[in-house]
N, C-alpha and C positions, 0 to 999 in steps of 0.2 A: 590768251586769244581775246581779241579785240572785239568788243560787243558792237554791231551795227544799232544806230539810235533812229532809224527809219521808222516812222510809224506803220503798223501793220493795218491793212483794210480788215474791217469785220468778217469778211470772206476767208481771207487768209489765216485769221485767228481760228475761226471755225475748222477749217481745213486742217491747221496745225494741230488742234485738239485731235481731229479724227486720226491723223498720222501718229500722235503719241500712242493712242489707244492701240493703234496697229502695231507699231515697232516696239512698244513696251510691254503690252499686255495681252493683246489678242489678235495675232496675224489672220487668224481665220475671219475677221470682220471685213477683211479686203480679198479673201480667197487666197492668200499668200503663205509661204512658209519663210521662217528664218533660219541662218545657219547656227552652228553651235556657237558662234560669236556674235551673234544677234543681227548679221548683216542680211538685208533683203536685196533682191536684184532689182534696181531702179525701174526697169521696163515693166517687170511684174507688178511692182508697187503701182506705177501708175495705171496699168491696165486694171488691176484690181479696185482701185479707188474709183476709177471711172464705172465700172461694174455696179458700183453703190450708188450711182446717178450722180455722183459730184464730178464737177468739173476741175481737171488738172491735166498738166503737161509738164515737160521738163523745165520749162521757164518758170511756171508757177513754183514748182517744187524747189529750184534753186533760190528763188526769192524767199520762200517759206524759211528754208535751212539759213539762209544770210541774215534775214531779219528778226528772226525768234529771239525775243529778248533774252531767253534763259540757255541759248545756245544748245538745245536740246539734241540736235542731229549733227551727223558727221557722215561725209562721203569718203569713200576709199580713194586712192590716189587718182585713179582714171574716171571718178565719179559714175561707176557702173553699179555700185552697191551703196547702200545709206543703211545708217542704224542710229537708235537712239544711244545717246552717250552715258546714261545711266537711268535709275528708275524703274528698273525692269521687275516685275512679278513673275515672268517667265525665267527658267533656268537657263541662263546664257551666259557665256564668259566674254565680257567685253575687253579682255586683255588688260585689266587695270595692273598698274605697276605700284607696289608698295612704295610709301613716302613717308618721310618724317613731318608730321604735322606742325603748324605753327603753335606757339605755348597755348594759346587759347582758340577755341571754336565755338560757334553759336548754333544754336538749334531754335527755329521759329516754329510755334505751335500755336494753338488756340488756348486761350486762358481758361477754357472749360476742361482741357485735358491736363491741366497742372497737377492737380491731386493725384491721379493715377500715375502720371510720371515721376513726381517725386517718390511716391512709393515702390514702383517696380522698374525706374530708370527709362531711358529711351530704347524702344524696341523697333525693330525693323518691319514689323507687321507683315503684310503681304509682300513686300519688296525684298529684294536680296540685301540692301544694305539700309543703315541709318542715314540720313542725308545731312551734312552739317555745312556751314557758311564760315568762310574766314572773316566776315565783317558783320557787324552788328545790324546795319541798316538792311541789307538782304534778308538776313533772318527776321526782321519785322515784316518784312513784304511777305514772305513765306508763310509767316503766321497769320497774316491779314486774309489770305485765301481762305482760312477756315473758321473765320470770326474775330472777335476781339483779341489782337495779338498779344502773345507772351513770348519771351526770349530767355532761353536758358544758356548760361555761360558755362563752358565746358573747360576743364583743366587738361587739355588735351597732351600736354607734355607729361603729365603724370601717368595718364593712361598708357602713352607710348613706353615710358619707362617700366610699366608693369607688364608690358608685352602684348598690349592690344595693337592690332594692325590698322593702318590708314591706307588710305587710296585716295588719289585726286583724279577726277574724270577730265575729260579734255576741256569741258566747259567751266572747271574751276571748282566743282562742288567736291567737298570731302566726304568720304565715306568710311564707314566701318561698321562691324557687327552687331554692336550695342553700345550704350553708354550706361554703365550703372550710376545710380544717383550718388553714390560717394564722390564722384569726380565732378559735380555741380559746384560751381563757384557762387556764392552769395556775394551780390553787389548791391 
């Protein structure tokens, strides 16, 4: 999926963050429900977001979906439903298909978490999956969101050989249940 490089307005960024909250963690924040696959009715979402005092219409929603630098959202074929591609803390099945990962994957985090991660591995915490990147630079950007970035290189090929399952979300993020520390590659 090709990323849009159009710069988002501050208003769209804030609205996008609220949509992420609603579609990944708390649909009740907009007074809506998600189905078992994480889909929300577009009209119900727009009405729910408006009830919170935020300004949104179909055009604004489409712009946020198209311009989101992480490609967090997806529409169904006729654009009547929308969902987050991954990152849910809610129990939804976004219909991920198992894939063979590249030999190496990367996990961006904050340096302050490294000691705990090196002891206990990478855990999904409140999400359904651990999020991994196929390129180092994306992992650095993810790590920066949490403070001084640190990147862990993972031997994904060995994990796959040992039976760990990997999935790739529509936006290219690699997902798995956990990453034991024995699969970290020292570089």
